[in-house]
C-alpha positions in Angstrom: -15.5 9.3 12.7 -16.3 5.8 11.5 -14.6 4.1 14.4 -16.5 6.4 16.8 -19.8 5.3 15.2 -18.7 1.7 15.2 -17.8 1.8 18.9 -21.2 3.5 19.6 -22.9 0.5 17.9 -24.2 2.6 15.0 -22.5 0.5 12.4 -23.2 -3.3 12.6 -20.4 -5.7 11.5 -17.7 -3.1 11.7 -14.3 -4.8 11.3 -12.2 -4.7 14.5 -15.2 -3.4 16.6 -18.3 -5.6 16.3 -16.9 -7.9 13.7 -13.5 -9.7 14.1 -10.6 -9.0 11.9 -9.9 -11.9 9.5 -6.3 -12.2 8.5 -6.0 -13.0 4.8 -5.0 -16.5 3.8 -2.5 -15.2 1.2 -1.0 -11.8 0.7 -0.8 -9.8 -2.6 1.4 -7.2 -1.1 3.3 -7.3 2.2 4.0 -3.9 3.7 6.3 -4.0 6.7 6.0 -0.4 7.9 8.1 -1.1 10.9 11.0 -2.4 8.7 10.9 -0.5 5.4 10.8 3.0 4.2 7.6 4.7 3.0 9.1 4.9 -0.4 9.7 1.1 -0.6 6.2 0.4 0.6 4.8 2.8 -2.0 6.9 1.2 -4.7 5.5 -2.3 -3.7 1.9 -1.0 -3.8 2.3 0.7 -7.1 4.0 -2.4 -8.6 1.0 -4.5 -7.6 -1.5 -2.0 -9.0 0.4 -2.0 -12.3 0.5 -5.8 -12.3 -3.3 -5.8 -12.1 -3.6 -3.1 -14.8 -5.3 -0.8 -12.3 -2.8 2.1 -12.9 -0.7 2.9 -16.0 2.7 1.3 -15.9 5.6 3.5 -15.0 8.8 2.3 -16.8 11.0 2.9 -13.8 8.8 0.8 -11.5 8.9 -2.1 -14.0 12.7 -2.0 -13.9 14.1 -4.8 -11.8 16.6 -2.4 -10.4 13.9 -0.6 -8.5 14.8 -2.5 -5.3 18.3 -1.0 -5.5 17.0 2.4 -6.3 14.8 2.4 -3.2 17.9 2.3 -1.0 19.6 5.4 -2.3 16.7 7.8 -2.1 15.7 8.0 -5.8 12.3 6.5 -5.3 10.5 9.8 -4.9 11.9 10.9 -8.3 10.6 7.7 -9.8 7.1 8.4 -8.6 7.0 12.2 -9.0 4.2 12.0 -11.6 2.0 9.7 -9.6 -0.4 11.1 -7.0 0.3 10.2 -3.4 -1.7 7.3 -1.9 -2.5 9.0 1.3 
């Protein structure tokens, strides 16, 4: 709906339509959706939100072994109490 309005010229300065996309100079989180699982991407986002104190810390996410756990399918269990980010 927003892009339709942007393309129709109803929204001025709409990123990617009437305003260019500006790539960030530095990244806080790099999500490579073409190379990593949804679970790993979700873990990276939640870890950054926790680092900024924007969400409560989940002990399992703070565990350095979370990278290993993402490869064997246990990530969904780690985040079962956290609402989906979709």
